[in-house]
C-alpha positions as CSV (number, residue, x, y, z in Angstrom):
1,M,-52.8,10.3,31.0
2,R,-50.7,11.4,28.1
3,V,-46.9,10.5,27.7
4,Y,-44.7,11.6,24.7
5,R,-41.8,9.9,22.8
6,I,-39.7,11.1,19.9
7,T,-38.4,8.7,17.3
8,K,-37.6,8.5,13.7
9,G,-40.8,8.2,11.7
10,K,-40.6,4.8,10.7
11,Y,-40.7,3.8,14.6
12,A,-43.3,6.3,15.4
13,Q,-46.2,3.5,15.6
14,D,-44.0,0.8,17.1
15,L,-44.9,0.4,20.8
16,S,-43.1,-3.0,21.1
17,G,-40.2,-1.7,23.2
18,E,-37.9,-3.7,20.6
19,G,-35.2,-1.0,20.5
20,A,-34.7,-1.0,24.3
21,R,-34.8,-4.8,24.2
22,L,-32.0,-5.0,21.5
23,Y,-29.9,-2.3,23.1
24,G,-30.8,-1.8,26.7
25,G,-31.3,1.5,28.3
26,R,-30.7,3.6,31.5
27,W,-33.7,1.5,33.1
28,N,-33.4,-1.9,31.4
29,R,-30.8,-4.4,30.2
30,R,-30.8,-5.8,26.7
31,G,-33.5,-8.6,26.5
32,T,-36.1,-6.5,28.4
33,S,-38.7,-4.7,26.3
34,V,-39.8,-1.4,27.6
35,L,-41.2,1.7,25.9
36,Y,-39.4,4.9,27.0
37,T,-41.6,8.0,27.3
38,A,-41.7,11.4,29.0
39,G,-44.3,12.9,31.1
40,N,-44.2,16.1,29.0
41,S,-43.3,17.1,25.4
42,S,-40.4,19.3,26.5
43,L,-38.8,16.6,28.6
44,A,-39.2,14.2,25.5
45,I,-37.2,16.9,23.5
46,L,-34.5,17.2,26.0
47,E,-34.3,13.4,26.3
48,K,-33.6,13.3,22.4
49,L,-31.2,16.2,22.4
50,V,-28.9,14.8,25.1
51,H,-28.2,11.9,22.5
52,I,-27.5,14.1,19.5
53,P,-23.9,15.2,18.6
54,P,-23.6,18.9,18.0
55,Y,-24.5,20.4,14.6
56,I,-26.3,17.2,13.8
57,F,-29.9,17.7,12.7
58,P,-31.7,14.5,12.7
59,K,-34.3,14.2,9.9
60,D,-37.7,12.7,10.0
61,L,-38.3,12.6,13.6
62,K,-41.8,12.4,15.1
63,I,-43.3,13.0,18.5
64,T,-45.9,10.5,19.3
65,V,-48.6,11.2,21.8
66,L,-49.9,8.4,23.7
67,E,-52.7,8.1,26.1
68,F,-54.0,5.6,28.6
69,P,-56.9,5.9,31.0
70,D,-56.2,8.2,34.2
71,T,-57.6,5.4,36.4
72,M,-54.6,3.0,35.7
73,T,-52.5,2.5,38.8
74,I,-48.9,3.7,38.1
75,G,-45.5,2.7,40.0
76,S,-43.1,5.1,40.9
77,V,-39.5,5.5,41.9
78,A,-38.8,8.3,44.1
79,L,-35.2,10.1,43.8
80,D,-34.4,9.2,47.5
81,D,-34.7,5.5,46.5
82,L,-31.8,5.8,43.9
83,P,-28.2,5.6,44.6
84,E,-26.5,9.2,44.7
85,D,-24.5,8.4,41.5
86,W,-27.5,7.0,39.5
87,M,-27.6,9.8,36.9
88,Y,-23.9,9.8,36.1
89,R,-23.7,6.1,35.2
90,S,-25.9,5.1,32.3
91,E,-25.7,1.4,33.2
92,H,-26.1,1.6,37.0
93,P,-26.8,-1.9,38.3
94,K,-29.5,-0.9,40.9
95,V,-31.3,1.3,38.2
96,L,-31.2,-1.6,35.8
97,D,-32.7,-4.0,38.4
98,I,-35.6,-1.6,39.1
99,G,-36.5,-1.4,35.4
100,D,-36.1,-5.2,34.8
101,Q,-38.1,-6.0,37.9
102,F,-40.9,-3.5,36.8
103,V,-41.2,-5.5,33.5
104,A,-40.8,-8.9,34.9
105,Q,-43.4,-8.6,37.9
106,S,-45.9,-6.9,35.4
107,E,-47.7,-5.3,38.4
108,F,-47.9,-1.9,36.7
109,L,-48.3,-0.8,33.1
110,C,-46.2,2.2,33.8
111,L,-43.5,3.2,36.1
112,K,-42.6,7.0,36.8
113,V,-39.0,7.6,37.1
114,P,-36.9,10.7,37.7
115,S,-35.2,12.2,34.4
116,A,-31.5,12.0,34.8
117,I,-31.5,15.2,32.8
118,N,-34.0,17.0,34.9
119,P,-34.9,14.9,38.0
120,I,-37.8,17.4,38.8
121,D,-39.5,15.9,35.6
122,E,-40.3,12.2,35.2
123,N,-39.9,9.8,32.4
124,I,-42.6,7.1,32.2
125,L,-41.7,3.5,31.4
126,V,-44.3,1.5,29.8
127,N,-44.4,-2.3,30.0
128,P,-45.5,-3.5,26.5
129,K,-46.0,-7.1,28.0
130,H,-48.5,-5.9,30.5
131,P,-52.1,-7.3,30.2
132,D,-53.5,-3.8,30.0
133,F,-51.1,-2.8,27.4
134,Y,-54.0,-2.7,24.7
135,M,-55.3,0.4,26.7
136,V,-52.2,2.4,25.4
137,K,-53.4,4.4,22.3
138,I,-51.6,6.7,19.8
139,I,-53.6,10.0,19.8
140,D,-51.3,12.0,17.7
141,E,-48.1,11.8,15.6
142,L,-46.5,15.0,14.6
143,P,-43.4,16.0,12.7
144,I,-40.7,17.5,14.9
145,E,-37.8,19.7,14.0
146,F,-35.5,21.1,16.5
147,D,-34.9,24.9,16.6
148,K,-31.3,25.0,15.1
149,R,-30.4,27.5,18.2
150,L,-30.8,24.4,20.4
151,L,-27.9,22.8,18.6
152,K,-25.5,25.7,18.3
153,E,-22.1,25.7,20.2
154,V,-21.9,28.5,22.8
């Protein structure tokens, strides 16, 4: 399976989940290391764009393509299992519990979760503390530059 993440170039090789551990995220509280990835490159771009102020063109961004065996068992969270307002609250306690438990229990290397931006697509949380994490390989790292039309005011 391939997953995608966009970061500043200096973090492209960093798969530690340290940023999420330091700052928390939608699916984890501070103190829990998790690697946020997207199931496809277009979703990775959307997930990055939602955090960029208009007219800001980030420099030195890379899209990192990660791969791990298709034979890995992956956990998943169904949209129906989430509270109605989960996508409108960036720190929803139930969502944070799901992510923190995923890492703590270490049953799965990865957890498929709906994207708050496009719930039809899935983000893939990767547990860097999982015993099979060594199977996650960086297979490509490419510079990315957003088409300026994506950041124009309408």
